[in-house]
C-alpha positions, 0 to 999 in steps of 0.5 A, a space after each residue: 794200127 793204134 793212134 799211138 803207133 800212128 803218132 810215132 810214124 809221123 816223123 822225118 827230115 821235114 823237122 829242119 824246115 822253117 815253120 814260117 816258110 810260105 812255100 812249105 807244104 801245108 801238110 807238114 805243118 799238120 803233121 807236126 801239130 798232129 804228132 805234138 798232140 799225140 805225144 802230149 796225149 801219150 804223156 798224159 795217158 802215162 801219167 794218169 795210168 801211173 796215178 791210178 796205179 798208185 791209188 789202187 796200190 795204196 788202197 790195197 796196202 791200207 786194207 791189208 794193214 788195217 786187217 792185220 792191225 785189227 787182228 793184233 789189237 784184238 789178240 792184245 785186248 783178249 790177252 789184257 782182258 784175261 789177265 785182269 
């Protein structure tokens, strides 16, 4: 089981309990903290993935546009040179 799945499984009715309750079980606080950290890591991972995907897509688009633009300019230059 991945840590993402494990983070989503640590949920339950303990949410309504008071954080400052001295009689509360210590493990509940640890589970909340663990879940909070895992949710934060999942969000960060998602954002990093989106940023990496944008960078790759942007670079591929630039490469394709540069190639197409170079072909057009070369043809234009040859035509212009022929006409002179």
